[in-house]
Phi, psi and omega in degrees: 000314180301317178299317181295318181296317177297320181299316182293320179299314180296316183296319181293319183291327181290330184251107187275327183216039182293153184285140169266157187236208183084029176072025187258159170232180191208169170286164185276339176222153175294152182223134178240134180236125175265189188309146178273132183265353180238166177288159176302140177265168179293151182294141182265158178287135181265167185262163174052229184288343176298335178294344178291146173293123187273332181221157175234127178268134181301145185265198176048237187300325181295317180297319181295320181294321179296318179300320178295319178299317182299323180300328183291340178255020184284346180302148177242176184227047187303322187259009181288161176292143180300137181227133174249118179258129176271132181234129178243131178218155167244115186239172184248141176302137179239276180230185178276358181275183190297139182271143181296313185283319184287322188244303189293312184300310177300318181295314182288325174295322179293322177297319182284312183237090186300340181271353184256119176253134180254118178257120187256137168240118188243114188242152171303147183303324187283001175241342194297309187299313181294325179293316179296318179296318177300317180297313178297316183297332181264008180079015182240032182297152181291152178294315180228140179205158176262147182206174187269161186270174175070210186291349175297337178263352189298320183295324179291320177296311181300328180279356176083014179283334195254137181287137172290114182252023184297333181264007178302130194293336185259006187298325185284359174283346185262151176302127188299322185294331176281313181297330181292348179286350179248017180262131174226130180051042176078005182242145180262124185248001184218149175256117185290140179264351176140204180228166178207174176220151169274142189204172176247114176277137181222155179269106185299325181290322180295317179300315182296319180289335177277359177080026179267106186257347183225133179292144182294144182240358176207173185299313180302318179294324179295314178300323176299318178300312179304316181295321178295318180296317180296321179291335180272005174098005182262144163286117185299314190223138172247140177218143179261069187288357175299327175259106196297339183297337181291344174306324180300328186298326175273313183300317185288328172297315179294315180298332181307310180275316183299322183263308191270355173293333180263330189209095181291342182265013186307312186293316178298328181283346174299324184282344177258355179086004179286334176233162179216156176293342177277359179295160186301324184295323179283321174302318180293322181299307181295320181296322176295322180291319178299329180301322181297329177280318180296327182274000180078022182275343177266144184307143180297146177058041177299332178293344180261359183253137169282170176297318182298315180293325177294316179299321182294325177298321176292314183295331180274001177081015181276352175213147186272343180218159172212134173278118185210222180203176175299332180291349176264017187303312183287316180299324184268000174253011173289164177274136176246203179294334175234145176258134179202159179281137183248153175219176178220142173209159177267140177306121177272085183282350181295141169292159181304127178091351176266160186286140179266134177231140176241175186257126172214121194217155172301141176276189174302158173242171178259125179242162178226152181286133179283342186250009180294145176277359183248044183301316179299317178293321175303309181303316181296315183293318179296320180295318179294319184295318189250024171263116184301133179103341177284154181301326179291318176301314183295322179291322176299314181295323183289324187257351186296139173269359180272156173275117190299141171241021180270136183306126175087000179249126182241140179284130181247008177293123187304312183293327176295312180297319179295319180297310184294326179290324182298318188253017186297335182261358180271148174291150181229164183224147174292167169314130189304320184288351178300335184258006183252155169302143180298127180123337182289319182289325176300317180296317176307309183295314184287327178289325179289333171303325174294325175300311181301323179284350179088020184248006182203158181251171174301321179297321179298318180299309184297321179294319178297319177298314182294322179294322175292322178296315179296323178297312183286336181266001179072026181278000000 
């Protein structure tokens, strides 16, 4: 255990601003919110697609049951000792309206439990992981925090930082296959916030003007689309590669078909030595992504653009596509300099006649500190948050960018429903890095930035990933 703690502290201190992954994006600056002094206000009308109803709650018996559950958490803690809970999250910009973590959660918890103050630290994704690890290693870990699924959470669990939530009363409300993504050694350490997918957002009007009447179904057809867009005067794709984590948004879409179309067990076989990141399927994945830059299909100076700037370029009509995710739904449905109809599709990296695979993965989960002195307050907040019918639950459902995996809650966003319906019969894969030791994806992203700059090859990226994997896996 001591060795693991020292390892985490050293690793975190060496990497000052390495990218966090999991398909996430971030605000441009860290934000801290202390206790809310007023009661929660009524929900404000949102703009653009935010005005669409995002979720539909199951009716009849489910509604009644939710109301009954809400009654169970009606007890208050008016006379308790003041408690301050630290909450850390990495969230994505949505709209200019009130944010769930920054505004609603502290306000509604304060309204419910006047003695519990929630202090929020909201960091950009490319700072978040190292900051959380440093805090835990120094004994100052957050009481509650969001984190990624699969092996990305294993080092925190192994270090003893994370609370066992196996007995959490609402855990059975979540889809088991998603909840199991937070299970280690038979114990559940995270509460799933939902699922998401990486995708390609596109400008339908640009596609029409470029003469693209049929969506691409394989890699060659996708390249043809890019060439037609370029010929019609459009920058085909914009990316904010200044923040290295966005590299995953393209690579994982391409890798889904290129790697797992042939071998769904590729990741598990990494640990037995049967497969390696230097295998041909991975080299081809990186090389295909590199091709988009080599052919001038990616916006110029992408290394100088942040994710937010890249998204704005798409919204302003300066690029016809952007590799992003379902989590960007609100941000990418804002109004820009041009108004146009948007759509989503997954990059078909498969060669003609080969199987297509798309990405559908657990989103971040909610974790709690095993060593916090505020365990009772933590339990109360989590129970209030995830009990159907409570004001906090309803606001979480209303504002979440994730696809709900909570019993009785269905996503009603038109483009999300259309996308899931389109690919319902296709095989899917989780975010690729969910199955890797933490650190491999960071190496992939930063090394690919060197590719963009013309200083590395696809083979260099894959070798760096394998070297990091061997280092972390003790090979």
